[in-house]
PDB file of N, CA, C, O and CB in Angstrom:
ATOM      1  N   MET A   1      90.878-135.627  49.419  1.00  0.00           N
ATOM      2  CA  MET A   1      91.674-136.325  50.403  1.00  0.00           C
ATOM      3  C   MET A   1      90.839-136.478  51.684  1.00  0.00           C
ATOM      4  O   MET A   1      90.016-135.621  52.004  1.00  0.00           O
ATOM      5  CB  MET A   1      93.011-135.566  50.679  1.00  0.00           C
ATOM      6  N   LYS A   2      91.056-137.547  52.388  1.00  0.00           N
ATOM      7  CA  LYS A   2      90.300-137.852  53.597  1.00  0.00           C
ATOM      8  C   LYS A   2      91.270-138.110  54.748  1.00  0.00           C
ATOM      9  O   LYS A   2      92.433-138.452  54.533  1.00  0.00           O
ATOM     10  CB  LYS A   2      89.370-139.076  53.376  1.00  0.00           C
ATOM     11  N   GLN A   3      90.773-137.940  55.964  1.00  0.00           N
ATOM     12  CA  GLN A   3      91.603-138.130  57.147  1.00  0.00           C
ATOM     13  C   GLN A   3      90.754-138.736  58.263  1.00  0.00           C
ATOM     14  O   GLN A   3      89.642-138.277  58.521  1.00  0.00           O
ATOM     15  CB  GLN A   3      92.239-136.785  57.603  1.00  0.00           C
ATOM     16  N   MET A   4      91.282-139.770  58.926  1.00  0.00           N
ATOM     17  CA  MET A   4      90.608-140.365  60.092  1.00  0.00           C
ATOM     18  C   MET A   4      91.133-139.672  61.339  1.00  0.00           C
ATOM     19  O   MET A   4      92.341-139.522  61.523  1.00  0.00           O
ATOM     20  CB  MET A   4      90.843-141.924  60.171  1.00  0.00           C
ATOM     21  N   ILE A   5      90.196-139.250  62.197  1.00  0.00           N
ATOM     22  CA  ILE A   5      90.566-138.648  63.476  1.00  0.00           C
ATOM     23  C   ILE A   5      89.722-139.287  64.573  1.00  0.00           C
ATOM     24  O   ILE A   5      88.730-139.960  64.294  1.00  0.00           O
ATOM     25  CB  ILE A   5      90.372-137.096  63.451  1.00  0.00           C
ATOM     26  N   GLU A   6      90.119-139.073  65.803  1.00  0.00           N
ATOM     27  CA  GLU A   6      89.306-139.528  66.931  1.00  0.00           C
ATOM     28  C   GLU A   6      88.482-138.349  67.425  1.00  0.00           C
ATOM     29  O   GLU A   6      89.004-137.251  67.620  1.00  0.00           O
ATOM     30  CB  GLU A   6      90.195-140.117  68.081  1.00  0.00           C
ATOM     31  N   VAL A   7      87.197-138.583  67.624  1.00  0.00           N
ATOM     32  CA  VAL A   7      86.307-137.556  68.154  1.00  0.00           C
ATOM     33  C   VAL A   7      85.518-138.151  69.317  1.00  0.00           C
ATOM     34  O   VAL A   7      85.446-139.370  69.477  1.00  0.00           O
ATOM     35  CB  VAL A   7      85.348-137.011  67.046  1.00  0.00           C
ATOM     36  N   LYS A   8      84.944-137.291  70.105  1.00  0.00           N
ATOM     37  CA  LYS A   8      84.071-137.737  71.186  1.00  0.00           C
ATOM     38  C   LYS A   8      82.633-137.522  70.751  1.00  0.00           C
ATOM     39  O   LYS A   8      82.288-136.495  70.167  1.00  0.00           O
ATOM     40  CB  LYS A   8      84.375-136.980  72.517  1.00  0.00           C
ATOM     41  N   VAL A   9      81.803-138.510  71.047  1.00  0.00           N
ATOM     42  CA  VAL A   9      80.378-138.412  70.760  1.00  0.00           C
ATOM     43  C   VAL A   9      79.610-138.686  72.043  1.00  0.00           C
ATOM     44  O   VAL A   9      80.090-139.372  72.945  1.00  0.00           O
ATOM     45  CB  VAL A   9      79.956-139.402  69.632  1.00  0.00           C
ATOM     46  N   LYS A  10      78.413-138.136  72.101  1.00  0.00           N
ATOM     47  CA  LYS A  10      77.534-138.367  73.242  1.00  0.00           C
ATOM     48  C   LYS A  10      76.299-139.072  72.709  1.00  0.00           C
ATOM     49  O   LYS A  10      75.735-138.662  71.695  1.00  0.00           O
ATOM     50  CB  LYS A  10      77.160-137.022  73.984  1.00  0.00           C
ATOM     51  N   ASP A  11      75.877-140.140  73.393  1.00  0.00           N
ATOM     52  CA  ASP A  11      74.674-140.843  72.964  1.00  0.00           C
ATOM     53  C   ASP A  11      73.444-140.235  73.637  1.00  0.00           C
ATOM     54  O   ASP A  11      73.558-139.295  74.422  1.00  0.00           O
ATOM     55  CB  ASP A  11      74.780-142.350  73.286  1.00  0.00           C
ATOM     56  N   GLN A  12      72.285-140.773  73.327  1.00  0.00           N
ATOM     57  CA  GLN A  12      71.034-140.208  73.853  1.00  0.00           C
ATOM     58  C   GLN A  12      70.906-140.357  75.362  1.00  0.00           C
ATOM     59  O   GLN A  12      70.023-139.749  75.967  1.00  0.00           O
ATOM     60  CB  GLN A  12      69.850-140.867  73.185  1.00  0.00           C
ATOM     61  N   PHE A  13      71.771-141.154  75.979  1.00  0.00           N
ATOM     62  CA  PHE A  13      71.764-141.326  77.429  1.00  0.00           C
ATOM     63  C   PHE A  13      72.856-140.496  78.104  1.00  0.00           C
ATOM     64  O   PHE A  13      73.125-140.663  79.294  1.00  0.00           O
ATOM     65  CB  PHE A  13      71.939-142.798  77.782  1.00  0.00           C
ATOM     66  N   SER A  14      73.480-139.606  77.340  1.00  0.00           N
ATOM     67  CA  SER A  14      74.554-138.706  77.800  1.00  0.00           C
ATOM     68  C   SER A  14      75.851-139.433  78.117  1.00  0.00           C
ATOM     69  O   SER A  14      76.708-138.882  78.808  1.00  0.00           O
ATOM     70  CB  SER A  14      74.102-137.952  79.025  1.00  0.00           C
ATOM     71  N   ASN A  15      76.017-140.662  77.625  1.00  0.00           N
ATOM     72  CA  ASN A  15      77.285-141.377  77.752  1.00  0.00           C
ATOM     73  C   ASN A  15      78.225-140.867  76.668  1.00  0.00           C
ATOM     74  O   ASN A  15      77.818-140.686  75.521  1.00  0.00           O
ATOM     75  CB  ASN A  15      77.084-142.929  77.641  1.00  0.00           C
ATOM     76  N   ILE A  16      79.475-140.637  77.029  1.00  0.00           N
ATOM     77  CA  ILE A  16      80.462-140.138  76.075  1.00  0.00           C
ATOM     78  C   ILE A  16      81.328-141.293  75.604  1.00  0.00           C
ATOM     79  O   ILE A  16      81.773-142.115  76.406  1.00  0.00           O
ATOM     80  CB  ILE A  16      81.333-139.020  76.704  1.00  0.00           C
ATOM     81  N   HIS A  17      81.567-141.353  74.286  1.00  0.00           N
ATOM     82  CA  HIS A  17      82.368-142.400  73.659  1.00  0.00           C
ATOM     83  C   HIS A  17      83.435-141.756  72.778  1.00  0.00           C
ATOM     84  O   HIS A  17      83.184-140.734  72.138  1.00  0.00           O
ATOM     85  CB  HIS A  17      81.473-143.365  72.827  1.00  0.00           C
ATOM     86  N   ALA A  18      84.618-142.349  72.746  1.00  0.00           N
ATOM     87  CA  ALA A  18      85.659-141.938  71.802  1.00  0.00           C
ATOM     88  C   ALA A  18      85.524-142.833  70.582  1.00  0.00           C
ATOM     89  O   ALA A  18      85.575-144.057  70.700  1.00  0.00           O
ATOM     90  CB  ALA A  18      87.108-142.036  72.436  1.00  0.00           C
ATOM     91  N   VAL A  19      85.349-142.227  69.401  1.00  0.00           N
ATOM     92  CA  VAL A  19      85.149-142.990  68.176  1.00  0.00           C
ATOM     93  C   VAL A  19      86.011-142.398  67.065  1.00  0.00           C
ATOM     94  O   VAL A  19      86.574-141.313  67.211  1.00  0.00           O
ATOM     95  CB  VAL A  19      83.654-142.998  67.766  1.00  0.00           C
ATOM     96  N   GLN A  20      86.104-143.117  65.970  1.00  0.00           N
ATOM     97  CA  GLN A  20      86.825-142.638  64.795  1.00  0.00           C
ATOM     98  C   GLN A  20      85.863-141.894  63.882  1.00  0.00           C
ATOM     99  O   GLN A  20      84.695-142.266  63.771  1.00  0.00           O
ATOM    100  CB  GLN A  20      87.500-143.812  64.041  1.00  0.00           C
ATOM    101  N   ALA A  21      86.351-140.839  63.224  1.00  0.00           N
ATOM    102  CA  ALA A  21      85.548-140.086  62.266  1.00  0.00           C
ATOM    103  C   ALA A  21      86.364-139.883  61.000  1.00  0.00           C
ATOM    104  O   ALA A  21      87.559-139.595  61.063  1.00  0.00           O
ATOM    105  CB  ALA A  21      85.092-138.721  62.859  1.00  0.00           C
ATOM    106  N   LEU A  22      85.718-140.034  59.856  1.00  0.00           N
ATOM    107  CA  LEU A  22      86.368-139.778  58.575  1.00  0.00           C
ATOM    108  C   LEU A  22      86.009-138.363  58.156  1.00  0.00           C
ATOM    109  O   LEU A  22      84.835-138.023  58.003  1.00  0.00           O
ATOM    110  CB  LEU A  22      85.939-140.824  57.485  1.00  0.00           C
ATOM    111  N   LEU A  23      87.050-137.534  57.969  1.00  0.00           N
ATOM    112  CA  LEU A  23      86.864-136.134  57.589  1.00  0.00           C
ATOM    113  C   LEU A  23      87.232-135.912  56.138  1.00  0.00           C
ATOM    114  O   LEU A  23      88.146-136.538  55.601  1.00  0.00           O
ATOM    115  CB  LEU A  23      87.694-135.221  58.483  1.00  0.00           C
ATOM    116  N   ARG A  24      86.496-135.004  55.518  1.00  0.00           N
ATOM    117  CA  ARG A  24      86.922-134.481  54.218  1.00  0.00           C
ATOM    118  C   ARG A  24      87.979-133.427  54.529  1.00  0.00           C
ATOM    119  O   ARG A  24      87.731-132.521  55.325  1.00  0.00           O
ATOM    120  CB  ARG A  24      85.700-133.876  53.373  1.00  0.00           C
ATOM    121  N   VAL A  25      89.143-133.533  53.918  1.00  0.00           N
ATOM    122  CA  VAL A  25      90.189-132.540  54.114  1.00  0.00           C
ATOM    123  C   VAL A  25      90.014-131.486  53.030  1.00  0.00           C
ATOM    124  O   VAL A  25      90.052-131.788  51.837  1.00  0.00           O
ATOM    125  CB  VAL A  25      91.626-133.186  54.069  1.00  0.00           C
ATOM    126  N   ILE A  26      89.823-130.258  53.463  1.00  0.00           N
ATOM    127  CA  ILE A  26      89.553-129.162  52.543  1.00  0.00           C
ATOM    128  C   ILE A  26      90.745-128.213  52.569  1.00  0.00           C
ATOM    129  O   ILE A  26      91.192-127.811  53.644  1.00  0.00           O
ATOM    130  CB  ILE A  26      88.231-128.418  52.916  1.00  0.00           C
ATOM    131  N   PRO A  27      91.266-127.849  51.394  1.00  0.00           N
ATOM    132  CA  PRO A  27      92.425-126.943  51.350  1.00  0.00           C
ATOM    133  C   PRO A  27      92.136-125.624  52.065  1.00  0.00           C
ATOM    134  O   PRO A  27      91.017-125.115  52.013  1.00  0.00           O
ATOM    135  CB  PRO A  27      92.829-126.666  49.894  1.00  0.00           C
ATOM    136  N   GLU A  28      93.152-125.077  52.733  1.00  0.00           N
ATOM    137  CA  GLU A  28      92.976-123.852  53.510  1.00  0.00           C
ATOM    138  C   GLU A  28      92.557-122.665  52.668  1.00  0.00           C
ATOM    139  O   GLU A  28      91.899-121.760  53.179  1.00  0.00           O
ATOM    140  CB  GLU A  28      94.242-123.523  54.231  1.00  0.00           C
ATOM    141  N   HIS A  29      92.915-122.637  51.398  1.00  0.00           N
ATOM    142  CA  HIS A  29      92.565-121.499  50.546  1.00  0.00           C
ATOM    143  C   HIS A  29      91.109-121.557  50.063  1.00  0.00           C
ATOM    144  O   HIS A  29      90.629-120.601  49.455  1.00  0.00           O
ATOM    145  CB  HIS A  29      93.503-121.445  49.345  1.00  0.00           C
ATOM    146  N   SER A  30      90.419-122.638  50.319  1.00  0.00           N
ATOM    147  CA  SER A  30      89.026-122.800  49.904  1.00  0.00           C
ATOM    148  C   SER A  30      88.079-122.160  50.916  1.00  0.00           C
ATOM    149  O   SER A  30      88.343-122.187  52.118  1.00  0.00           O
ATOM    150  CB  SER A  30      88.688-124.288  49.729  1.00  0.00           C
ATOM    151  N   GLU A  31      86.980-121.587  50.435  1.00  0.00           N
ATOM    152  CA  GLU A  31      85.953-121.039  51.329  1.00  0.00           C
ATOM    153  C   GLU A  31      85.343-122.135  52.201  1.00  0.00           C
ATOM    154  O   GLU A  31      84.895-121.864  53.315  1.00  0.00           O
ATOM    155  CB  GLU A  31      84.850-120.341  50.514  1.00  0.00           C
ATOM    156  N   LEU A  32      85.323-123.362  51.701  1.00  0.00           N
ATOM    157  CA  LEU A  32      84.757-124.479  52.457  1.00  0.00           C
ATOM    158  C   LEU A  32      85.603-124.842  53.669  1.00  0.00           C
ATOM    159  O   LEU A  32      85.145-125.570  54.549  1.00  0.00           O
ATOM    160  CB  LEU A  32      84.605-125.690  51.560  1.00  0.00           C
ATOM    161  N   HIS A  33      86.827-124.344  53.722  1.00  0.00           N
ATOM    162  CA  HIS A  33      87.714-124.625  54.855  1.00  0.00           C
ATOM    163  C   HIS A  33      87.117-124.117  56.164  1.00  0.00           C
ATOM    164  O   HIS A  33      87.464-124.607  57.239  1.00  0.00           O
ATOM    165  CB  HIS A  33      89.090-123.988  54.625  1.00  0.00           C
ATOM    166  N   LYS A  34      86.221-123.137  56.075  1.00  0.00           N
ATOM    167  CA  LYS A  34      85.617-122.525  57.261  1.00  0.00           C
ATOM    168  C   LYS A  34      84.460-123.352  57.834  1.00  0.00           C
ATOM    169  O   LYS A  34      83.865-122.963  58.839  1.00  0.00           O
ATOM    170  CB  LYS A  34      85.124-121.133  56.920  1.00  0.00           C
ATOM    171  N   LEU A  35      84.141-124.471  57.215  1.00  0.00           N
ATOM    172  CA  LEU A  35      83.060-125.318  57.715  1.00  0.00           C
ATOM    173  C   LEU A  35      83.391-125.830  59.115  1.00  0.00           C
ATOM    174  O   LEU A  35      84.560-125.994  59.461  1.00  0.00           O
ATOM    175  CB  LEU A  35      82.808-126.501  56.756  1.00  0.00           C
ATOM    176  N   SER A  36      82.367-126.077  59.908  1.00  0.00           N
ATOM    177  CA  SER A  36      82.576-126.618  61.257  1.00  0.00           C
ATOM    178  C   SER A  36      83.025-128.079  61.157  1.00  0.00           C
ATOM    179  O   SER A  36      82.922-128.703  60.101  1.00  0.00           O
ATOM    180  CB  SER A  36      81.272-126.501  62.113  1.00  0.00           C
ATOM    181  N   LEU A  37      83.516-128.602  62.260  1.00  0.00           N
ATOM    182  CA  LEU A  37      83.931-130.003  62.317  1.00  0.00           C
ATOM    183  C   LEU A  37      82.782-130.912  61.892  1.00  0.00           C
ATOM    184  O   LEU A  37      82.985-131.862  61.137  1.00  0.00           O
ATOM    185  CB  LEU A  37      84.411-130.373  63.737  1.00  0.00           C
ATOM    186  N   PHE A  38      81.570-130.620  62.380  1.00  0.00           N
ATOM    187  CA  PHE A  38      80.404-131.443  62.058  1.00  0.00           C
ATOM    188  C   PHE A  38      80.185-131.534  60.555  1.00  0.00           C
ATOM    189  O   PHE A  38      79.867-132.604  60.035  1.00  0.00           O
ATOM    190  CB  PHE A  38      79.157-130.882  62.732  1.00  0.00           C
ATOM    191  N   GLN A  39      80.353-130.427  59.864  1.00  0.00           N
ATOM    192  CA  GLN A  39      80.092-130.372  58.422  1.00  0.00           C
ATOM    193  C   GLN A  39      81.169-131.077  57.607  1.00  0.00           C
ATOM    194  O   GLN A  39      80.941-131.402  56.442  1.00  0.00           O
ATOM    195  CB  GLN A  39      79.979-128.931  57.971  1.00  0.00           C
ATOM    196  N   LYS A  40      82.321-131.316  58.189  1.00  0.00           N
ATOM    197  CA  LYS A  40      83.406-131.991  57.484  1.00  0.00           C
ATOM    198  C   LYS A  40      83.383-133.509  57.663  1.00  0.00           C
ATOM    199  O   LYS A  40      84.072-134.220  56.933  1.00  0.00           O
ATOM    200  CB  LYS A  40      84.730-131.449  57.957  1.00  0.00           C
ATOM    201  N   ILE A  41      82.607-134.016  58.616  1.00  0.00           N
ATOM    202  CA  ILE A  41      82.580-135.454  58.901  1.00  0.00           C
ATOM    203  C   ILE A  41      81.735-136.188  57.867  1.00  0.00           C
ATOM    204  O   ILE A  41      80.568-135.860  57.655  1.00  0.00           O
ATOM    205  CB  ILE A  41      82.033-135.718  60.318  1.00  0.00           C
ATOM    206  N   GLU A  42      82.338-137.184  57.229  1.00  0.00           N
ATOM    207  CA  GLU A  42      81.605-138.029  56.285  1.00  0.00           C
ATOM    208  C   GLU A  42      80.874-139.147  57.020  1.00  0.00           C
ATOM    209  O   GLU A  42      79.726-139.461  56.707  1.00  0.00           O
ATOM    210  CB  GLU A  42      82.561-138.619  55.234  1.00  0.00           C
ATOM    211  N   HIS A  43      81.552-139.747  58.003  1.00  0.00           N
ATOM    212  CA  HIS A  43      80.920-140.771  58.826  1.00  0.00           C
ATOM    213  C   HIS A  43      81.737-140.978  60.094  1.00  0.00           C
ATOM    214  O   HIS A  43      82.890-140.556  60.185  1.00  0.00           O
ATOM    215  CB  HIS A  43      80.777-142.100  58.045  1.00  0.00           C
ATOM    216  N   ILE A  44      81.114-141.639  61.076  1.00  0.00           N
ATOM    217  CA  ILE A  44      81.822-142.070  62.277  1.00  0.00           C
ATOM    218  C   ILE A  44      81.804-143.581  62.306  1.00  0.00           C
ATOM    219  O   ILE A  44      80.970-144.219  61.662  1.00  0.00           O
ATOM    220  CB  ILE A  44      81.185-141.472  63.572  1.00  0.00           C
ATOM    221  N   VAL A  45      82.734-144.151  63.063  1.00  0.00           N
ATOM    222  CA  VAL A  45      82.807-145.602  63.211  1.00  0.00           C
ATOM    223  C   VAL A  45      82.653-145.930  64.694  1.00  0.00           C
ATOM    224  O   VAL A  45      83.499-145.572  65.513  1.00  0.00           O
ATOM    225  CB  VAL A  45      84.157-146.172  62.638  1.00  0.00           C
ATOM    226  N   VAL A  46      81.555-146.619  65.025  1.00  0.00           N
ATOM    227  CA  VAL A  46      81.264-147.005  66.406  1.00  0.00           C
ATOM    228  C   VAL A  46      81.149-148.519  66.461  1.00  0.00           C
ATOM    229  O   VAL A  46      80.264-149.101  65.833  1.00  0.00           O
ATOM    230  CB  VAL A  46      79.955-146.321  66.930  1.00  0.00           C
ATOM    231  N   ASN A  47      82.037-149.158  67.207  1.00  0.00           N
ATOM    232  CA  ASN A  47      82.047-150.628  67.333  1.00  0.00           C
ATOM    233  C   ASN A  47      82.030-151.308  65.959  1.00  0.00           C
ATOM    234  O   ASN A  47      81.318-152.290  65.750  1.00  0.00           O
ATOM    235  CB  ASN A  47      80.835-151.102  68.166  1.00  0.00           C
ATOM    236  N   GLY A  48      82.822-150.770  65.031  1.00  0.00           N
ATOM    237  CA  GLY A  48      82.937-151.353  63.694  1.00  0.00           C
ATOM    238  C   GLY A  48      81.831-150.963  62.733  1.00  0.00           C
ATOM    239  O   GLY A  48      81.909-151.292  61.549  1.00  0.00           O
ATOM    240  N   GLU A  49      80.808-150.276  63.203  1.00  0.00           N
ATOM    241  CA  GLU A  49      79.699-149.848  62.337  1.00  0.00           C
ATOM    242  C   GLU A  49      79.970-148.450  61.785  1.00  0.00           C
ATOM    243  O   GLU A  49      80.275-147.528  62.542  1.00  0.00           O
ATOM    244  CB  GLU A  49      78.356-149.868  63.115  1.00  0.00           C
ATOM    245  N   ILE A  50      79.858-148.296  60.482  1.00  0.00           N
ATOM    246  CA  ILE A  50      79.985-146.986  59.844  1.00  0.00           C
ATOM    247  C   ILE A  50      78.622-146.315  59.895  1.00  0.00           C
ATOM    248  O   ILE A  50      77.629-146.862  59.415  1.00  0.00           O
ATOM    249  CB  ILE A  50      80.506-147.108  58.364  1.00  0.00           C
ATOM    250  N   ILE A  51      78.584-145.119  60.486  1.00  0.00           N
ATOM    251  CA  ILE A  51      77.325-144.396  60.649  1.00  0.00           C
ATOM    252  C   ILE A  51      77.458-143.028  59.994  1.00  0.00           C
ATOM    253  O   ILE A  51      78.323-142.231  60.357  1.00  0.00           O
ATOM    254  CB  ILE A  51      76.944-144.257  62.156  1.00  0.00           C
ATOM    255  N   ARG A  52      76.591-142.770  59.027  1.00  0.00           N
ATOM    256  CA  ARG A  52      76.591-141.492  58.316  1.00  0.00           C
ATOM    257  C   ARG A  52      75.667-140.504  59.036  1.00  0.00           C
ATOM    258  O   ARG A  52      74.707-140.910  59.692  1.00  0.00           O
ATOM    259  CB  ARG A  52      76.146-141.683  56.834  1.00  0.00           C
ATOM    260  N   PRO A  53      75.963-139.196  58.908  1.00  0.00           N
ATOM    261  CA  PRO A  53      75.141-138.203  59.603  1.00  0.00           C
ATOM    262  C   PRO A  53      73.783-138.008  58.934  1.00  0.00           C
ATOM    263  O   PRO A  53      73.626-138.205  57.729  1.00  0.00           O
ATOM    264  CB  PRO A  53      75.873-136.875  59.668  1.00  0.00           C
ATOM    265  N   SER A  54      72.813-137.617  59.748  1.00  0.00           N
ATOM    266  CA  SER A  54      71.506-137.235  59.224  1.00  0.00           C
ATOM    267  C   SER A  54      71.527-135.733  58.965  1.00  0.00           C
ATOM    268  O   SER A  54      72.536-135.071  59.206  1.00  0.00           O
ATOM    269  CB  SER A  54      70.352-137.626  60.216  1.00  0.00           C
ATOM    270  N   ILE A  55      70.447-135.212  58.487  1.00  0.00           N
ATOM    271  CA  ILE A  55      70.352-133.780  58.226  1.00  0.00           C
ATOM    272  C   ILE A  55      70.550-132.974  59.508  1.00  0.00           C
ATOM    273  O   ILE A  55      71.093-131.870  59.473  1.00  0.00           O
ATOM    274  CB  ILE A  55      68.997-133.442  57.593  1.00  0.00           C
ATOM    275  N   GLU A  56      70.114-133.520  60.629  1.00  0.00           N
ATOM    276  CA  GLU A  56      70.239-132.827  61.909  1.00  0.00           C
ATOM    277  C   GLU A  56      71.637-132.957  62.509  1.00  0.00           C
ATOM    278  O   GLU A  56      71.860-132.542  63.646  1.00  0.00           O
ATOM    279  CB  GLU A  56      69.214-133.364  62.885  1.00  0.00           C
ATOM    280  N   LEU A  57      72.579-133.525  61.760  1.00  0.00           N
ATOM    281  CA  LEU A  57      73.950-133.749  62.207  1.00  0.00           C
ATOM    282  C   LEU A  57      74.026-134.711  63.380  1.00  0.00           C
ATOM    283  O   LEU A  57      74.917-134.612  64.223  1.00  0.00           O
ATOM    284  CB  LEU A  57      74.589-132.438  62.586  1.00  0.00           C
ATOM    285  N   LEU A  58      73.086-135.640  63.425  1.00  0.00           N
ATOM    286  CA  LEU A  58      73.112-136.730  64.388  1.00  0.00           C
ATOM    287  C   LEU A  58      73.493-137.996  63.638  1.00  0.00           C
ATOM    288  O   LEU A  58      73.312-138.084  62.423  1.00  0.00           O
ATOM    289  CB  LEU A  58      71.734-136.890  65.118  1.00  0.00           C
ATOM    290  N   PHE A  59      74.013-138.963  64.352  1.00  0.00           N
ATOM    291  CA  PHE A  59      74.431-140.232  63.772  1.00  0.00           C
ATOM    292  C   PHE A  59      73.586-141.326  64.409  1.00  0.00           C
ATOM    293  O   PHE A  59      73.757-141.630  65.590  1.00  0.00           O
ATOM    294  CB  PHE A  59      75.966-140.491  63.988  1.00  0.00           C
ATOM    295  N   GLU A  60      72.683-141.918  63.649  1.00  0.00           N
ATOM    296  CA  GLU A  60      71.774-142.930  64.171  1.00  0.00           C
ATOM    297  C   GLU A  60      72.208-144.315  63.714  1.00  0.00           C
ATOM    298  O   GLU A  60      72.296-144.588  62.517  1.00  0.00           O
ATOM    299  CB  GLU A  60      70.332-142.646  63.726  1.00  0.00           C
ATOM    300  N   SER A  61      72.477-145.183  64.682  1.00  0.00           N
ATOM    301  CA  SER A  61      72.905-146.545  64.391  1.00  0.00           C
ATOM    302  C   SER A  61      71.758-147.349  63.800  1.00  0.00           C
ATOM    303  O   SER A  61      70.605-147.196  64.204  1.00  0.00           O
ATOM    304  CB  SER A  61      73.435-147.226  65.656  1.00  0.00           C
ATOM    305  N   ARG A  62      72.084-148.205  62.838  1.00  0.00           N
ATOM    306  CA  ARG A  62      71.085-149.108  62.265  1.00  0.00           C
ATOM    307  C   ARG A  62      71.093-150.463  62.959  1.00  0.00           C
ATOM    308  O   ARG A  62      70.163-151.251  62.786  1.00  0.00           O
ATOM    309  CB  ARG A  62      71.331-149.289  60.773  1.00  0.00           C
ATOM    310  N   THR A  63      72.141-150.745  63.748  1.00  0.00           N
ATOM    311  CA  THR A  63      72.229-152.049  64.412  1.00  0.00           C
ATOM    312  C   THR A  63      71.855-151.991  65.887  1.00  0.00           C
ATOM    313  O   THR A  63      71.637-153.025  66.517  1.00  0.00           O
ATOM    314  CB  THR A  63      73.624-152.602  64.273  1.00  0.00           C
ATOM    315  N   SER A  64      71.781-150.791  66.433  1.00  0.00           N
ATOM    316  CA  SER A  64      71.354-150.631  67.829  1.00  0.00           C
ATOM    317  C   SER A  64      70.392-149.452  67.887  1.00  0.00           C
ATOM    318  O   SER A  64      70.110-148.826  66.864  1.00  0.00           O
ATOM    319  CB  SER A  64      72.585-150.410  68.794  1.00  0.00           C
ATOM    320  N   ASP A  65      69.897-149.152  69.058  1.00  0.00           N
ATOM    321  CA  ASP A  65      68.976-148.034  69.213  1.00  0.00           C
ATOM    322  C   ASP A  65      69.709-146.732  69.556  1.00  0.00           C
ATOM    323  O   ASP A  65      69.083-145.775  70.012  1.00  0.00           O
ATOM    324  CB  ASP A  65      67.952-148.353  70.292  1.00  0.00           C
ATOM    325  N   SER A  66      71.002-146.689  69.344  1.00  0.00           N
ATOM    326  CA  SER A  66      71.795-145.534  69.757  1.00  0.00           C
ATOM    327  C   SER A  66      71.781-144.413  68.719  1.00  0.00           C
ATOM    328  O   SER A  66      71.788-144.644  67.510  1.00  0.00           O
ATOM    329  CB  SER A  66      73.221-145.961  70.025  1.00  0.00           C
ATOM    330  N   ILE A  67      71.762-143.198  69.244  1.00  0.00           N
ATOM    331  CA  ILE A  67      71.879-141.985  68.434  1.00  0.00           C
ATOM    332  C   ILE A  67      73.027-141.192  69.030  1.00  0.00           C
ATOM    333  O   ILE A  67      73.088-140.993  70.244  1.00  0.00           O
ATOM    334  CB  ILE A  67      70.529-141.143  68.409  1.00  0.00           C
ATOM    335  N   TYR A  68      73.943-140.737  68.174  1.00  0.00           N
ATOM    336  CA  TYR A  68      75.145-140.053  68.644  1.00  0.00           C
ATOM    337  C   TYR A  68      75.202-138.618  68.112  1.00  0.00           C
ATOM    338  O   TYR A  68      74.719-138.317  67.021  1.00  0.00           O
ATOM    339  CB  TYR A  68      76.403-140.829  68.215  1.00  0.00           C
ATOM    340  N   ARG A  69      75.810-137.743  68.923  1.00  0.00           N
ATOM    341  CA  ARG A  69      76.062-136.367  68.535  1.00  0.00           C
ATOM    342  C   ARG A  69      77.528-136.103  68.815  1.00  0.00           C
ATOM    343  O   ARG A  69      78.022-136.425  69.895  1.00  0.00           O
ATOM    344  CB  ARG A  69      75.128-135.356  69.301  1.00  0.00           C
ATOM    345  N   VAL A  70      78.232-135.516  67.850  1.00  0.00           N
ATOM    346  CA  VAL A  70      79.645-135.206  68.029  1.00  0.00           C
ATOM    347  C   VAL A  70      79.776-134.040  68.996  1.00  0.00           C
ATOM    348  O   VAL A  70      79.051-133.049  68.902  1.00  0.00           O
ATOM    349  CB  VAL A  70      80.324-134.878  66.672  1.00  0.00           C
ATOM    350  N   ILE A  71      80.708-134.175  69.919  1.00  0.00           N
ATOM    351  CA  ILE A  71      81.003-133.115  70.885  1.00  0.00           C
ATOM    352  C   ILE A  71      82.208-132.371  70.348  1.00  0.00           C
ATOM    353  O   ILE A  71      83.286-132.950  70.219  1.00  0.00           O
ATOM    354  CB  ILE A  71      81.270-133.687  72.340  1.00  0.00           C
ATOM    355  N   GLU A  72      82.044-131.112  70.036  1.00  0.00           N
ATOM    356  CA  GLU A  72      83.167-130.321  69.525  1.00  0.00           C
ATOM    357  C   GLU A  72      83.870-129.666  70.698  1.00  0.00           C
ATOM    358  O   GLU A  72      83.269-128.911  71.462  1.00  0.00           O
ATOM    359  CB  GLU A  72      82.690-129.250  68.496  1.00  0.00           C
ATOM    360  N   GLU A  73      85.143-129.966  70.826  1.00  0.00           N
ATOM    361  CA  GLU A  73      85.925-129.420  71.948  1.00  0.00           C
ATOM    362  C   GLU A  73      87.021-128.541  71.443  1.00  0.00           C
ATOM    363  O   GLU A  73      87.785-127.991  72.235  1.00  0.00           O
ATOM    364  CB  GLU A  73      86.511-130.531  72.807  1.00  0.00           C
TER     365      GLU A  73
END
């Protein structure tokens, strides 16, 4: 099961943006439930572009020069 939520991301210029993120919903009884927010995100949506995370948990746009990092609050 998946869930769309709103998250805040910071770009490489320290600008903060509110964007949509698609999360994997993990049952509470699963050990994977303890994963951080970053580890549960499948992708973010910025200005209609779907951006998947890199190994470093950054989201690099293919249509612009922007790189985003999710801010966990």
